[in-house]
C-alpha positions in Angstrom: -1.8 10.6 34.5 -5.2 11.0 32.8 -4.4 14.7 32.5 -0.9 14.1 30.8 -2.8 12.3 28.2 -5.3 15.0 27.4 -2.3 17.6 27.2 -0.3 15.1 24.9 -3.2 14.8 22.7 -3.9 18.5 22.7 -0.1 19.3 21.8 -0.5 16.5 19.2 -3.9 18.3 17.7 -2.2 21.4 17.7 0.9 20.7 15.9 -1.1 18.6 13.4 -3.4 21.8 13.0 -0.3 24.2 12.4 0.7 21.7 9.8 -2.1 21.9 7.9 -2.5 25.3 8.1 1.3 25.8 6.7 0.7 23.2 3.9 -2.8 24.5 3.1 -1.8 27.3 0.8 0.7 25.1 -0.9 -1.7 22.1 -1.8 -4.3 24.6 -3.1 -1.5 26.6 -5.3 -0.9 23.2 -6.9 -4.5 22.5 -7.5 -5.0 25.9 -9.1 -2.0 25.5 -11.2 -2.9 22.3 -12.8 -6.5 23.4 -13.2 -5.0 26.4 -15.1 -2.7 24.1 -17.1 -5.8 22.0 -18.2 -7.6 25.3 -19.3 -4.7 26.2 -21.1 -4.2 22.9 -23.0 -8.1 22.6 -23.9 -7.8 26.3 -25.1 -4.8 25.3 -27.5 -6.2 22.2 -28.7 -9.6 24.1 -29.6 -7.3 26.7 -31.3 -5.7 24.0 -33.1 -8.8 22.3 -34.0 -10.5 25.5 -35.4 -7.3 26.3 -37.5 -7.6 22.9 -39.2 -11.0 23.5 -39.7 -10.4 26.5 -41.3 -7.6 25.2 -43.6 -9.9 22.4 -44.8 -12.5 25.3 -46.0 -10.0 27.1 -47.6 -8.6 23.9 -49.5 -10.1 23.7 -52.8 -11.1 20.5 -54.2 -8.7 18.7 -56.3 -9.6 18.5 -59.9 -9.4 15.4 -61.8 -8.9 14.9 -65.6 -10.1 12.2 -67.5 -7.1 12.4 -69.9 -4.3 10.8 -69.2 -1.1 12.4 -68.1 1.1 12.3 -71.3 4.2 14.7 -71.0 3.7 17.6 -73.3 6.2 18.0 -76.5 7.8 21.0 -74.7 8.7 18.3 -71.7 9.8 15.7 -73.8 12.1 17.9 -75.8 13.5 19.2 -72.8 14.2 15.9 -71.4 15.8 14.9 -74.9 18.3 17.7 -74.7 19.1 17.0 -71.1 20.2 13.5 -71.9 22.1 14.6 -75.0 24.0 16.9 -73.0 25.0 14.2 -70.3 26.0 12.0 -73.2 28.2 14.6 -75.1 29.9 16.0 -72.1 
């Protein structure tokens, strides 16, 4: 009876070992894929950050004017002509 238990334990361990050997490549592949995905996402973020920094460097500073923004005579004249056309038609 004691040898039957030992044989059963050996069979169980052999089955478990084969299961691990069969599942191990798949598990390693999943871990590798996740690592590569993290590297790709990090590279994309760094690339986007670098592009945004370069865009900020290229951006010209806004010019502020001390004068109030009053429409020019040409703008006032054109606006008046447009409103007259709408009324006369």
